N, C-alpha and C positions, 0 to 999 in steps of 0.2 A: 432488413427482413432481417429478425434476430435467428442466430444461426452454432454449432458447437467449435465456430472456427471465429468468431467472436468472443464465444464466451471462453473460447482456451490464449485467445492470445495468436491466433493466426493466421490471420489475416487486417487489413488497413483502411479498407472501400471505406468502415462506415467509421471515418475520423476526416477533418479537415486541421489546417494548419492554428494553431492559437498564437504561435510566433515564430522566431525562425530555427527554435528548438525544441518544439514543442507540437502536438497534435494533440483533440477530444475530437466527437461526437461536435457534432455543430449549437445542438441547442447546450450544450455543457461551453462551446464558450462563448454562448450567447451571453449568458449566465455568470459563467465566471467573468466575461466582460464587465458586466453591470458594476459585478462588487465589486471590481479592482475599482471603477469610479469611484465608488462612493468611499470604500477604503482611502482613496486618495485626496478626498476631501477631509476624511477624520485624518488625512495626517501621516495618509501609512504607504511605500512602495509595495501594495500584496506582487508578490511573482511568485510565479510557480519554479519548484526545484525538481520536479519529476511530474512526468504528466504519465500519458500509456508508455507502453513496455509489451514487447510481442515477448512470446513461448520461448524462442530461442536464447534471447534476454533472460527472461528467468532460468530458464534450465541450465546456463553461465553460473550466475551469481549461484541457484543453489548448489549445483555440483563445485566451485570453487570453494566457499562453505563447506560441507560435506567431507574434500577429498583437502583439506586444509590448507587448500590455495588461498583461501581469504579469512577475515578475519572475521570469526565468530565469539560475542557476545552471551553475558548472560545476564539475567536480569537487571541490572543494577548497570547494565551499557559497560561492563569492564569485558575485555576479552578473557578468553577462554583456550587452556593447554586443550586438546581435543584428543590428540595422536593417540588419548591410551583408553578410548569410550569410545562403548557401542556402539554399532549403526543409531541405538535405538536411542541411545545417552545422544548423540550426535544431533539427530534427525530433531528429541524433541527439545534440544536449547535454539536449532536452525529456525525452529519454527514460528519459536518468540518472536524472531524479529523479523525474516524471510519468509512469502508464501512458496506453496511449492509451482512445481511448472504448471502452468493452465489453472491455478489457481487462485491467482492474483488479482484483488480487484483493478490494476494501472493497464491490464489485457483490454476493462472494457472502452474508455475513454469515455470515462461519466468520474474518473477520480482522478485526484492531484494530490504532492505533496507542494507546502508553501510557505516563503517567508519573506521575508522583509530583510531587502540586501544592505536601508538604508540605519538600519539596529544592529547589525555587527560590526564592534568595535576594530579598531585596527591592526588589520595582519591580526585575527579569526577566521576561519572557515566554517562555511557551515558543518554543521555532524547529523542532523537529525535523528535528536536524541532529547528526551524528554524532560530535562531541562533548563533547553533553552529554552523552551516554552511558557516554564511554568515560573513559578513568582522567586523573583528575585536571579530569572535567565532574558537575554538579548528580548526574547520577540512575545515575554507576559505583559505587556501590551498590547499588543495584534493578537493574541490569546482572548483579552480580553472584549476588544472589540468584535472579533467575530463569534465570541459564544454569544454576542447582543442584537446581532446582523444576520449572521452568514443564513438563518433558515429563512428570510423575507427574498433571498434570493433563491433557497432550492437546496443546499447546502447543508450535509449535518456530518459529524466525526465520528466514523464507524467506528473504531475504536478510543472511544471514552476514556473508556478506565478499562484495567486490568478484571478480566473476567473468569481469571487460568489459562486462558490459550494466547492470541495474541499479546504484545504490549501494549502498553498504554501510548497510542502514538497521536499525537493533539494537532501536529504538521497535514495531519491525512485529511480532504477533505471529500465526500462522497457527492455529489448529483442527482439525490434522492429522485426527481421523476426518471431515472434509465438506468439505476444503481439497484433499487428494491426490486425490481422486475429480473436482472439479472440474476440476484440475489436469491431467486425462487430456478432460478432456472438451471443450476449449476447443481449437476450432481455427482456422485462417486463414479458413476458410471461413464460420465461425460468425459472425467478422469481419466478414466482406465481406457477412453480410446486417445484419447488424447497422446500418451505413454506410447503406446503401442510401437517399436524402432523404434526406440528413443533411446540412448541413455543416459537413465538416470540414474545418479550413483544413488542406494542404500533402496532399491527396486520393490528389490524383497520384505524389505523390515515393513516402507510405506505401504504397500500392499496387504501384510496380512494385517496391517494395524487402517486399517486407511477407512474404517466406520467411524471409528473411535477418532479418531484426526478428523473425519470429517462436520464430526458434531461441535469438538473444543476447538479446533481451530480455523473453520475458515463459517458455521453458522454462530458456537457458543461467545467466540470471539468476537461478532461485533453487537452494534446495538440500530435499530431502525427504528427507535424513541423521537418522534419526532424532538 
């Protein structure tokens, strides 16, 4: 049953284990396992970098960035000194790369970030930055293969291009049969309810701009085009 707890990352009842460290919904696990097997036959070691993330984890990420305890990046993946920025300026930068708690697609158990550890050069670590997946990057061959085949298994990239909201995320895959339903059910009212009683950094600015934020970074930031 779909409820607000599922939409906003406040429950794990919809999840099963993908491997020792990652969880998704059962249907998404089956689909991703099939995608992995096909990728393996093509010579790739397709692995999850991130799957389900709960509300509290997303809240910690958001608050850490907003308070300057975590690195904040600009649109070119460069670190920004936010110490002199207003709440609005901080929020706009953070939203390019990180969702508000309750608004992350990783809450649903339908979405995951992927990579191929075998393509990482020795001594290099995964950054989850666009250049790694674009032409000339470590994972570009995997990107090309996924572009050609992921739809056969029900997956697509919700952030396949920059629409002025969320920055491009070529590593982020979404399992369409589940995600497109949750997209329609997540609303500003659902988010407001999830934030009640929470210590959400920048809360006053967020609420004052919520309708615009929702349209720009949650609705306009994605694609549902097959």
